[in-house]
N, C-alpha and C positions, 0 to 999 in steps of 0.2 A: 257781209251785209250790214253788220252793226257799224262798221267804219263808214260805209256809205251813208248810213242814216245820220251819224254825227256830222259828217261833212255837209249833208243836206241842210241841217238846221243852220249851220254857219253860212251856207250859200244863200238861204232865204233872207237872212239878216243882211248879208253883203249886197244882194240885189236890191233889197228894200232901201238900204242906205244910199246906194248909187242912184236910185230913182229920185230920192229926196234931194241929194246933193246936186245933181245936174238938172233937176226939174225946175218948173217955173217959179217956185218960191225962193230958191237959193241962187243957183247959177243962171237959171233961165235959158239953158241951152236946149233941153228936151221938153216936149210937150205932147199931149195926146192928140192935138189938132194939127200936127205937121209931120213931115217924114222923119224928123229926128225924134223918134218916139222914146218913151221913158225907159224901156229896156235896152236901148242901144248901147249905153255905156257898159252895162254888165255883159252884153254879148261881145263887145270889143275886148274887154278885159279878160273874159273867159277864153276867148279864141287866142288871144296873145299868150296867156299862160299855158294853153294847150300845146303851143309850139315848144314851150320849155319842158313842162312835166310830161306831156303825152307823146312827144316825138324825140327831141334831142336827148333829154335826161331820163327817158322812160326806163332804159336798161339799167342805169345807175340806181334808180329808185327801186326797181324790181329786184336788184341784187340784195337790197335790204329786206324787202318784203313785197311779194306779189300783191298782197292785200292792200298794202299802202299805195301801190301804183293804181290799183282799181279804185281805192277810196278817193285819191286825188283827182283822177281823170273822170271816171264814170260818176263818182259821188259828188265831188265838189264842183269841178269845172263843167261837167255835164248838166248839173242842176243850176249852176250860177247863170248859165245862158239859157234862153228860152225861145223856142221857135213859135209856140202857140200864142204867146203874148204879142209878138210882132205881127203874126197873121191876123189877129183880132183887131189890132190898131188899123190895119189896112181896110178891114171890113167896116170899121167905124167910120173911116174916111169916106167910103163910097156911100154909106147910108146917109151921111150928112151932105152928099152931093159933091164931094171933093175927089172926083175921078182922076184928075191930073195928078194930085198929090199921091193918090194910091198907086198909080203907075210909077211915079218917081220913087215911091217907097220900095217897090220891087227892085228898081234899078240901083238905087243908092243904099237901101237898107241892108239887103242880104244877098242879092244875086251876085255870085262870085265872078260872073263873066265881066262885070263892069269895073273890076279892080278897085272896089271901094270898101272902106270901113271894116265891118266884121270879118269879111272874107279875107282881106289882106292883113288883118291884125295877126292872124296865125302865121302868115308868111314873115311878117316883121318879128314875131316871136321866135320863129325858127332861126332867122338870121342873127338876132341878138344873142340867142342861146348858144349858137355855134361860136360866136365871137367870145362869149364868156368862157366856153369850154376851152378855146384856144389859149386864153389868158391863163386859165388854171393849169393847162398842160405845160405851158412855157414856164410858169412859176415853179411847178413841181420839178421840171427839168433843171432849173437853175439852183434850186435848194436841195435837190436830190431826195425829196420826200415823195411819198405816194399815198394814195387813199385806200387801197385795198385792205391793208392791215388794220387801219383805224375803223373802217366801216364794217369789218367782219364782226366786231364786238356788238354791233347793233343789229346784226342780221337775225331775223326771226325764221330760224330754220330747224327748229326742234318742236316736238309735241308739247313740252312744258312751256316753252316760250309762246307758242300759239295759244295754249290754254290760258296763260297769264294775261296775254294781250286781249283775248276774247272776253275774259272776265271783267277786265277794266273797262272795255268798251261797252259791254252790256250794262254795267253799273252807271257809266256816264250817260248812256242813252236813256236809262230809266229816270235818272235825276233830271235830265233836260226835259223829258216828256212831262214829268211831274211839275216842273217850274212853268212850262208852257201852258199846261192845263190849268194851273192855279191862276196865272195871269190872264188867261182867256176867260175864266169864269168871272174874274173881277172886272174885266173891261167889256165883256160881251154886251151888256145892257146899254152901254154908251153908244155903240155902233160906230165908233171912230176908227181911224186907221190902225190904232194899237190893237184893237180886237181882231182886225183882219190879219195883222202881222202874226199874232200868237196862234191864231187858228191855222195860218199858213205853215208855221213851224211845226205844228202838231200833225198836220196831214201830209207834209212834204215827203217823209221817208218812204211811204208806200209807192209814191210816184217814181222815185229813183230805183226802188226794188223791181218794179214792173219793167222799167226800161232796161235794167240789168238782165232780166230774164229774156226780154225780147231780143237783146243783143246776140243771143245764141242763134238767131235766124240769119245773122249776117254771114254771107259766104256760102250758104246752103243752096240757094237758087230755088226754082219752082219745080215741083213734081219729082218723080224718081230719077229723071234724067238730069236734074239740077240745072235747068235752064236759067239764064240770066244770073249766074253766080256773082257777077260784078256788081249787082245792085244790093246795097245793104238793107235788106228787107226789114230787119229788126229796127234799125233807126228810122226807116221810112214809116213803119207801122206806129212807132212811138210818136213821131211828130204829127202824122196825119190824125191819129186818134185823139191826141191832146188838143189839136186845133179844132176838131169837131166838137169835143166836149166843151171846150172853151166857148165856142160859138153858141152851143145849146144853153149854157149857163148865162151867157150874155142876153139871150132871148128871154130867159126866165126873169132876169133882173128887170128887163124892160116891161114884161107883162105884169109881174107882181108889184113891182115898184114899192117895196116896203123896206124899212131899216133892217129887219132881221134877214130877209132874203138877200139884200145887198151885202150884208156882212158875211153871211155864209158863202154865197157865191163868189165874192171877191177873195175870201180867204182860200177857198179851194182852187181858184184860178191862180193866185199868187204862189201857193204852196204845192199842191198835188200836181196840177197841170204844168206849172212852171218847171217842176222837177221831172215830170214825165217826158217833156219835150226838151230838145237840146239843139244849140247852134254850134257849140265848140266841136262836138263829134261830127256834126254835119259838115263843117268846114274842113275838118281834118280828113274826112273821107273824100271830099271834093278835091283837096290839095293832092292827096295820094293818087287819085284818078288822073288829075291834070298832069302829073309828072310821069305817068305810065306811058306805055307805047300807044295807047288809044285814048288821048286826052278828050275826045268828043264825049266819052262816057261821063265825064265830070259835068258837062253842061246838060247832058240828057238827064242825069240824076237830079241836078238842081231844078230843072224845068219840071220834071215829074213831081217832085216834092211840092213845089210852089203851086202848080196848076191844080193838083188834086186837093190840097189843103184849102186853097182859096176858092175853088169851085164848090166844094162841099160846104164851106163856110157861108157862101152866098145863099145856098139852098136852106141851110139851117138857121141862119141869123138874118141876112139881109131881106130875103123874100118875106118872112113873117112880119118883119118890122115895116116893110113897105105896104103889105096888104092889110095888116091890122091897124096901121097908123099909130104904133107905139111911140110915145114921146121920148 
């Protein structure tokens, strides 16, 4: 859990940097007012890396440490990507009257059926990772060298090694939390994006911890009979709940309309909810279903996630904005 928390702080910074780099002020590629939303680059990068670390090289990473594999996939990549942020941008579009862009956002932004962007980033990641593995295998065959003997020295497979790593991670987590808290206190009164960033780093770890616990629901199904075991209910619950809370905070921002509420709500949205929801895990699950004997389950899972999140988001965010006339 400590490793997930450390990865979470890094992913919040990574997602923030990617938003600024590809946003309207620098590259001008992404924008809140079109279907190429601000979180799209981080969702694509995270999905691509999930193909490397979460699928092709997962066994190799786990051979060093299972916790490292969890930290990289559930912690870093799961939090680098965000489903709730994308869902909220689509809600903002329909509130502003851009229904066509919202529909295109479903088709282009995340829907795996349409073979676009984030959903196919993981496929591209898998293919490139397999190519890289083939090159490594060929190189080792030519040189006569191997990796097992060298990697065994780094394997965390004893109580002392686990204890040492855990101690270092707890110390690093405490230091990072202290730095984030100090920077947040210094920047909070200004209400700028820096204050939102440091608050996001501070509240991000609980989001990924909750998602990690919810992941235990995957594969269990419903009831004693375990119906619908093919549905990853843990990931579904994380994405839907994050999307709903994201919509609720957006409504609060519209209703209160103050600098403090905007800073707090935006920080929680960027950090806690951005880490609670995930696109990389969502696309990995979709890809596994698509390659199974029943590929229709992949499209059903994607449709269920999108419809529930978007439908509840309309009730929580769009309806109050329309009825109350929030600006």
